[in-house]
MMTF fields as JSON, N, C-alpha, C and O atoms, coordinates in Angstrom:
{
  "mmtfVersion": "1.0.0",
  "mmtfProducer": "UNKNOWN",
  "numBonds": 187,
  "numAtoms": 188,
  "numGroups": 47,
  "numChains": 1,
  "numModels": 1,
  "chainsPerModel": [1],
  "groupsPerChain": [47],
  "chainIdList": ["A"],
  "bondAtomList": [4, 2, 8, 6, 12, 10, 16, 14, 20, 18, 24, 22, 28, 26, 32, 30, 36, 34, 40, 38, 44, 42, 48, 46, 52, 50, 56, 54, 60, 58, 64, 62, 68, 66, 72, 70, 76, 74, 80, 78, 84, 82, 88, 86, 92, 90, 96, 94, 100, 98, 104, 102, 108, 106, 112, 110, 116, 114, 120, 118, 124, 122, 128, 126, 132, 130, 136, 134, 140, 138, 144, 142, 148, 146, 152, 150, 156, 154, 160, 158, 164, 162, 168, 166, 172, 170, 176, 174, 180, 178, 184, 182],
  "bondOrderList": [1, 1, 1, 1, 1, 1, 1, 1, 1, 1, 1, 1, 1, 1, 1, 1, 1, 1, 1, 1, 1, 1, 1, 1, 1, 1, 1, 1, 1, 1, 1, 1, 1, 1, 1, 1, 1, 1, 1, 1, 1, 1, 1, 1, 1, 1],
  "groupList": [{"groupName": "MET", "atomNameList": ["N", "CA", "C", "O"], "elementList": ["N", "C", "C", "O"], "formalChargeList": [0, 0, 0, 0], "bondAtomList": [1, 0, 2, 1, 3, 2], "bondOrderList": [1, 1, 2], "singleLetterCode": "M", "chemCompType": "L-PEPTIDE LINKING"}, {"groupName": "VAL", "atomNameList": ["N", "CA", "C", "O"], "elementList": ["N", "C", "C", "O"], "formalChargeList": [0, 0, 0, 0], "bondAtomList": [1, 0, 2, 1, 3, 2], "bondOrderList": [1, 1, 2], "singleLetterCode": "V", "chemCompType": "L-PEPTIDE LINKING"}, {"groupName": "LEU", "atomNameList": ["N", "CA", "C", "O"], "elementList": ["N", "C", "C", "O"], "formalChargeList": [0, 0, 0, 0], "bondAtomList": [1, 0, 2, 1, 3, 2], "bondOrderList": [1, 1, 2], "singleLetterCode": "L", "chemCompType": "L-PEPTIDE LINKING"}, {"groupName": "ARG", "atomNameList": ["N", "CA", "C", "O"], "elementList": ["N", "C", "C", "O"], "formalChargeList": [0, 0, 0, 0], "bondAtomList": [1, 0, 2, 1, 3, 2], "bondOrderList": [1, 1, 2], "singleLetterCode": "R", "chemCompType": "L-PEPTIDE LINKING"}, {"groupName": "PHE", "atomNameList": ["N", "CA", "C", "O"], "elementList": ["N", "C", "C", "O"], "formalChargeList": [0, 0, 0, 0], "bondAtomList": [1, 0, 2, 1, 3, 2], "bondOrderList": [1, 1, 2], "singleLetterCode": "F", "chemCompType": "L-PEPTIDE LINKING"}, {"groupName": "LYS", "atomNameList": ["N", "CA", "C", "O"], "elementList": ["N", "C", "C", "O"], "formalChargeList": [0, 0, 0, 0], "bondAtomList": [1, 0, 2, 1, 3, 2], "bondOrderList": [1, 1, 2], "singleLetterCode": "K", "chemCompType": "L-PEPTIDE LINKING"}, {"groupName": "ALA", "atomNameList": ["N", "CA", "C", "O"], "elementList": ["N", "C", "C", "O"], "formalChargeList": [0, 0, 0, 0], "bondAtomList": [1, 0, 2, 1, 3, 2], "bondOrderList": [1, 1, 2], "singleLetterCode": "A", "chemCompType": "L-PEPTIDE LINKING"}, {"groupName": "CYS", "atomNameList": ["N", "CA", "C", "O"], "elementList": ["N", "C", "C", "O"], "formalChargeList": [0, 0, 0, 0], "bondAtomList": [1, 0, 2, 1, 3, 2], "bondOrderList": [1, 1, 2], "singleLetterCode": "C", "chemCompType": "L-PEPTIDE LINKING"}, {"groupName": "GLN", "atomNameList": ["N", "CA", "C", "O"], "elementList": ["N", "C", "C", "O"], "formalChargeList": [0, 0, 0, 0], "bondAtomList": [1, 0, 2, 1, 3, 2], "bondOrderList": [1, 1, 2], "singleLetterCode": "Q", "chemCompType": "L-PEPTIDE LINKING"}, {"groupName": "GLY", "atomNameList": ["N", "CA", "C", "O"], "elementList": ["N", "C", "C", "O"], "formalChargeList": [0, 0, 0, 0], "bondAtomList": [1, 0, 2, 1, 3, 2], "bondOrderList": [1, 1, 2], "singleLetterCode": "G", "chemCompType": "PEPTIDE LINKING"}, {"groupName": "THR", "atomNameList": ["N", "CA", "C", "O"], "elementList": ["N", "C", "C", "O"], "formalChargeList": [0, 0, 0, 0], "bondAtomList": [1, 0, 2, 1, 3, 2], "bondOrderList": [1, 1, 2], "singleLetterCode": "T", "chemCompType": "L-PEPTIDE LINKING"}, {"groupName": "GLU", "atomNameList": ["N", "CA", "C", "O"], "elementList": ["N", "C", "C", "O"], "formalChargeList": [0, 0, 0, 0], "bondAtomList": [1, 0, 2, 1, 3, 2], "bondOrderList": [1, 1, 2], "singleLetterCode": "E", "chemCompType": "L-PEPTIDE LINKING"}, {"groupName": "ASN", "atomNameList": ["N", "CA", "C", "O"], "elementList": ["N", "C", "C", "O"], "formalChargeList": [0, 0, 0, 0], "bondAtomList": [1, 0, 2, 1, 3, 2], "bondOrderList": [1, 1, 2], "singleLetterCode": "N", "chemCompType": "L-PEPTIDE LINKING"}, {"groupName": "ILE", "atomNameList": ["N", "CA", "C", "O"], "elementList": ["N", "C", "C", "O"], "formalChargeList": [0, 0, 0, 0], "bondAtomList": [1, 0, 2, 1, 3, 2], "bondOrderList": [1, 1, 2], "singleLetterCode": "I", "chemCompType": "L-PEPTIDE LINKING"}, {"groupName": "HIS", "atomNameList": ["N", "CA", "C", "O"], "elementList": ["N", "C", "C", "O"], "formalChargeList": [0, 0, 0, 0], "bondAtomList": [1, 0, 2, 1, 3, 2], "bondOrderList": [1, 1, 2], "singleLetterCode": "H", "chemCompType": "L-PEPTIDE LINKING"}],
  "groupTypeList": [0, 1, 2, 0, 3, 4, 5, 6, 5, 7, 8, 7, 9, 10, 11, 4, 3, 6, 11, 5, 3, 5, 10, 2, 9, 10, 12, 13, 3, 13, 14, 11, 1, 0, 10, 9, 14, 10, 1, 3, 1, 5, 12, 9, 9, 10, 11],
  "groupIdList": [1, 2, 3, 4, 5, 6, 7, 8, 9, 10, 11, 12, 13, 14, 15, 16, 17, 18, 19, 20, 21, 22, 23, 24, 25, 26, 27, 28, 29, 30, 31, 32, 33, 34, 35, 36, 37, 38, 39, 40, 41, 42, 43, 44, 45, 46, 47],
  "secStructList": [7, 7, 7, 7, 7, 3, 3, 3, 3, 3, 6, 6, 1, 7, 3, 3, 3, 3, 1, 1, 2, 2, 2, 2, 2, 2, 2, 2, 2, 2, 2, 2, 2, 2, 2, 7, 7, 7, 3, 3, 3, 7, 7, 7, 7, 7, 7],
  "xCoordList": [12.077, 12.458, 11.249, 10.165, 11.452, 10.377, 10.56, 11.611, 9.533, 9.577, 8.929, 7.816, 9.62, 9.06, 8.104, 8.484, 6.887, 5.822, 5.83, 5.533, 6.166, 6.135, 7.555, 8.342, 7.874, 9.221, 9.134, 8.19, 10.125, 10.213, 11.678, 12.51, 11.982, 13.363, 13.371, 12.56, 14.297, 14.443, 15.507, 16.34, 15.469, 16.453, 17.863, 18.836, 17.998, 19.317, 19.892, 21.01, 19.137, 19.632, 19.098, 19.368, 18.351, 17.781, 16.647, 15.773, 16.66, 15.605, 14.74, 15.225, 13.456, 12.497, 11.833, 11.417, 11.734, 11.054, 10.256, 10.732, 9.04, 8.213, 7.175, 6.801, 6.72, 5.67, 4.296, 3.35, 4.19, 2.916, 2.96, 3.951, 1.888, 1.811, 1.885, 2.495, 1.275, 1.285, 2.703, 3.08, 3.481, 4.868, 5.682, 6.459, 5.506, 6.23, 5.857, 6.73, 4.569, 4.1, 4.628, 4.988, 4.673, 5.188, 6.666, 7.09, 7.445, 8.885, 9.171, 10.078, 8.404, 8.585, 8.262, 9.009, 7.158, 6.747, 7.792, 8.098, 8.335, 9.375, 10.589, 11.136, 11.014, 12.18, 11.916, 12.782, 10.732, 10.403, 10.382, 10.88, 9.818, 9.719, 11.098, 11.401, 11.927, 13.233, 14.248, 15.142, 14.123, 15.126, 14.615, 15.413, 13.298, 12.74, 12.784, 12.475, 13.168, 13.251, 11.888, 10.95, 11.786, 10.581, 10.895, 11.879, 10.067, 10.283, 9.322, 8.122, 9.847, 9.017, 8.673, 9.55, 7.383, 6.915, 6.738, 6.103, 7.318, 7.167, 5.876, 5.363, 5.356, 4.127, 4.284, 5.239, 3.367, 3.385, 2.4, 1.19, 2.913, 2.049, 1.974, 2.676, 1.152, 1.02, 1.599, 0.878, 2.906, 3.573, 3.689, 4.223],
  "yCoordList": [10.662, 9.305, 8.38, 8.645, 7.32, 6.366, 5.171, 4.531, 4.879, 3.717, 2.537, 2.642, 1.43, 0.234, -0.406, -0.74, -0.569, -1.019, -2.52, -2.986, -3.277, -4.731, -5.275, -4.847, -6.231, -6.802, -8.316, -8.86, -8.981, -10.441, -10.834, -10.089, -12.022, -12.504, -13.998, -14.75, -14.413, -15.822, -16.461, -15.774, -17.784, -18.523, -18.373, -18.587, -18.012, -17.852, -16.461, -16.175, -15.593, -14.254, -13.164, -11.985, -13.531, -12.546, -11.806, -12.427, -10.469, -9.662, -9.042, -8.672, -8.936, -8.336, -7.164, -7.275, -6.034, -4.858, -4.217, -4.114, -3.785, -3.138, -2.253, -2.473, -1.264, -0.379, -0.994, -0.789, -1.747, -2.364, -3.861, -4.526, -4.379, -5.799, -6.705, -7.772, -6.288, -7.102, -7.272, -8.361, -6.202, -6.265, -7.218, -8.019, -7.133, -8.013, -9.471, -10.334, -9.741, -11.107, -11.718, -12.894, -10.919, -11.401, -11.759, -12.813, -10.88, -11.128, -12.342, -13.122, -12.501, -13.654, -14.946, -15.92, -14.959, -16.162, -16.566, -17.75, -15.608, -15.905, -16.524, -17.511, -15.96, -16.478, -17.894, -18.762, -18.13, -19.457, -20.516, -21.625, -20.184, -21.147, -21.454, -22.608, -20.434, -20.636, -21.309, -22.008, -21.11, -21.646, -22.795, -23.583, -22.906, -23.931, -23.539, -24.349, -22.293, -21.811, -21.361, -21.188, -21.172, -20.632, -19.238, -19.049, -18.264, -16.881, -16.551, -16.804, -15.99, -15.581, -14.103, -13.259, -13.807, -12.429, -11.839, -12.434, -10.645, -9.946, -9.141, -8.834, -8.801, -8.024, -6.683, -5.955, -6.349, -5.048, -4.129, -4.342, -3.116, -2.19, -0.853, -0.617, 0.001, 1.342, 2.342, 3.156, 2.276, 3.193, 4.554, 5.464],
  "zCoordList": [4.75, 5.104, 4.921, 5.44, 4.193, 3.941, 4.869, 4.873, 5.649, 6.532, 5.834, 5.319, 5.82, 5.222, 6.216, 7.339, 5.796, 6.673, 6.895, 7.995, 5.869, 5.953, 5.857, 5.012, 6.741, 6.773, 6.882, 7.456, 6.326, 6.412, 6.333, 5.815, 6.856, 6.831, 6.556, 7.097, 5.71, 5.359, 6.234, 6.825, 6.308, 7.098, 6.528, 7.251, 5.256, 4.637, 4.869, 4.443, 5.541, 5.852, 4.939, 5.167, 3.917, 3.008, 3.702, 4.307, 3.615, 4.232, 3.147, 2.078, 3.441, 2.517, 3.217, 4.371, 2.516, 3.056, 1.935, 0.804, 2.25, 1.233, 1.9, 3.052, 1.175, 1.662, 1.375, 2.136, 0.278, -0.092, 0.175, -0.123, 0.734, 1.091, -0.138, -0.087, -1.224, -2.443, -2.986, -3.418, -2.962, -3.423, -2.563, -3.082, -1.259, -0.337, -0.593, -0.679, -0.712, -0.923, -2.215, -2.252, -3.266, -4.549, -4.445, -4.919, -3.825, -3.69, -2.813, -3.104, -1.746, -0.857, -1.594, -1.499, -2.324, -3.041, -4.077, -4.216, -4.796, -5.79, -5.11, -5.601, -3.993, -3.267, -2.759, -2.866, -2.212, -1.678, -2.778, -2.582, -3.916, -5.013, -5.597, -5.899, -5.754, -6.386, -5.465, -5.944, -4.143, -3.22, -2.366, -1.859, -2.196, -1.318, 0.15, 1.024, 0.422, 1.8, 2.31, 1.532, 3.627, 4.242, 4.765, 5.48, 4.413, 4.831, 5.959, 5.855, 7.031, 8.162, 8.035, 7.851, 8.135, 8.009, 9.396, 10.267, 9.585, 10.858, 10.815, 9.738, 11.984, 12.074, 11.382, 11.653, 10.499, 9.84, 10.528, 10.459, 11.188, 11.915, 11.222, 10.238, 11.713, 11.144, 12.12, 12.696, 12.3, 13.228, 12.631, 13.266]
}
């Protein structure tokens, strides 16, 4: 079972999950630029 370490959620309901921070950041930036929405990033811990 792979646990996604980094999570984020947009106001439109889109959720982002990734194991690597760079991947998450890239996907969030693309979504923000294309939609004009703001994505909130949840705390990424090392559980």
